[in-house]
N, C-alpha and C positions, 0 to 999 in steps of 0.2 A: 596666390596671395603672397605679398612680400612680408617676411618676418624678420624683424631686427632683434638680434639676441645680444644682450649686454651682460657680461659676467663681472661681478664686483670682487676685486681682490684675488682673482684666480683666472686661469685660462680654460675656457670650456673646450671639451673634446669635440672633434668633428662629428663623431658618431652621435653625441648628445644633441648637437645642433641639427643634424639630419632627422633625428627622432622627433624633436620639437617641431620642425617644419612639416613632417609627415602627419603628425598628430593634429596640428592646427589646420592643415589643409582639409582634413575631414569635416571641419566646421562649415565649409562652404556648401556642403550637402544641405544644411539646414537654412542657410541664408547666403545668397549669392552676391550680395552687395557689400561684403566686407572689403574695406579698402586695404588695410594692412594691420600688423600686430607688432607690439613692442613686448619683449620678454626680458625680465630682469632676473638674473640668477644670483643668489646670495648664499653665503655660508656663515652661520652664526658660530662664534667661538664659545660654545658651552659644553658641559660634560654630558648633556643629553644626546641620545642617538638621533633624535629628530631635529637636526640643525640645518637642513637645506630649505631654503625659501625661494619660491617662484612667484613672481607677480606678472600676470599677463593682462595687457590692455589691448582690446580690439577696437579699431576705429571703424565705425559704421556711419552712414549718413545721418546727421542730426544728433548723434550721441556717441558716447564711448562706453564699452562694457569692460568691467574690471573684475578679475578673480585673483586671489592670493592664497597660497597654501603653504604649509610647513610640514615636511615629511622626512623620512629616512633617506630616500633617494630622489634625485631629480626626475627620474622617469615616473615614479609614483606621483610626484607633485604635478607634473604636466598632465597626467591622466586625470587627476582630480580637478585640476583647473579647467580642462577641456569639458568635463561633465558639467561643471558649474556654468561654464559659458554656454553650453548647449541649452541648459534650462533658461538662462537669461535671454537667449536668442528666441526660443520658442515663446516665452512670455511676451517679448517685444512684438513678435509677429501676431500673436493673438490680440494684443492691444491695437495694432494697426488695422487688422481685419475687422475689429469691432466698430471702428469709426467709419 
């Protein structure tokens, strides 16, 4: 799957981009028709430690699946987004199989 990573107001590390690619590739186990994914990385300027925001948009035929999380690290955010997207994919497949 093709993953487009965009970081807002900073340069993302190569290791982080590879981690995101590997983590999102695991979603293809649940649904093989994923076209591509857009990932937006943002850092809020606040005094709170949870200032990293990730928004993931999966393009699948007929619809888009979106997950957005705020955490202390980007790795934790992408893990939580991937879990949320897994749930959305499973729910979507159940609806398709019901029809």
